[in-house]
C-alpha angles and dihedrals in degrees: 000000000000091000091053092049092048090049091052091050091050092049090050093049091049094048098049097064089049091060092045097047125107107261088247108053114215101177101232094183098051111124092223115032107212094198093054092042091053092050093046091053094043092051091042094231121183122231096272093045092048093052093048091044093052093049094048095047094048095043095053094034092061091047091051091048090051092053093045092055095058124113116283093248088067095050094109091054091045092049091058093045093046091050091051092047092051093049091046090050092051092046090055091047090051088063095056100035128069117239091257092050093048091051089053090047092055091048094049093045096050089048091054118001092193088075088078096035091259133123128212109223095023089176090071086103113167089208090067105035093152096056125084124206118244126246088264091064092047093047095052089046093050091044092059102038097041104035116118115235113214125186115212135146093009095302140083124245125191115215124195131173094243095159095049097042120119133169110279097021092124129040113258129199113252096332120086119171109261111187093179090070101043117165120261117265092248092063109099107211090109090064111116125219091237126003114264092355103110125097091234097030089122088074090074104021113117121240108272100180092118092056090046092051093047091051090049092051090048091052092049091051092051091048092053092048090051092050091050092052091048091051092051091049092051092048091051091050091048093050091048090053093051091047092056093045 
């Protein structure tokens, strides 16, 4: 009986981590990370570079995984944070890699993102198969995976066609925008972290031209009233001067 109970406990303990894991398992606690080892050899990193590379990739990879596992209603917030984490990770790698090595790094990563413990289309979460990401998620994702890195003047610059972007411009894994099955209005994954504080918040911000025009008319009216008062004050001073003279 004890053996059966112990066996049940072991099965339960083994099954729980499987449900809690990121849908792409990266093996953070492995003594020798095969993905990092492959990249270090492919980029021909020296000992110091390899150690720094391993620490940076694992540090930011775990942070990205944490954001990607959040509830679907926070996906817009997570998209912004994941984008910032990825850019910060690459900026740190640019300091330890030569320009030629960083170009190779970008090519290898876009060929297979799992090599740096990342995942293109992180919102393909099997826990929420019925929910689609918003355009904000797609735009941040496209911005990172399709920006063009250019090296000039001793520094890297990432260029992306922000003004010409539209939903569906780039191929996406598993998720294609389907406007015929839009989510109901009471689903909250369009809710921003802070109003008007997202990089791509303009994609969902309502048109506020009426408010802008009304404010402009109010300012013009105040300006005219101020000018009228100033003119009256000057006329009174001028008449007082002539009266005394």
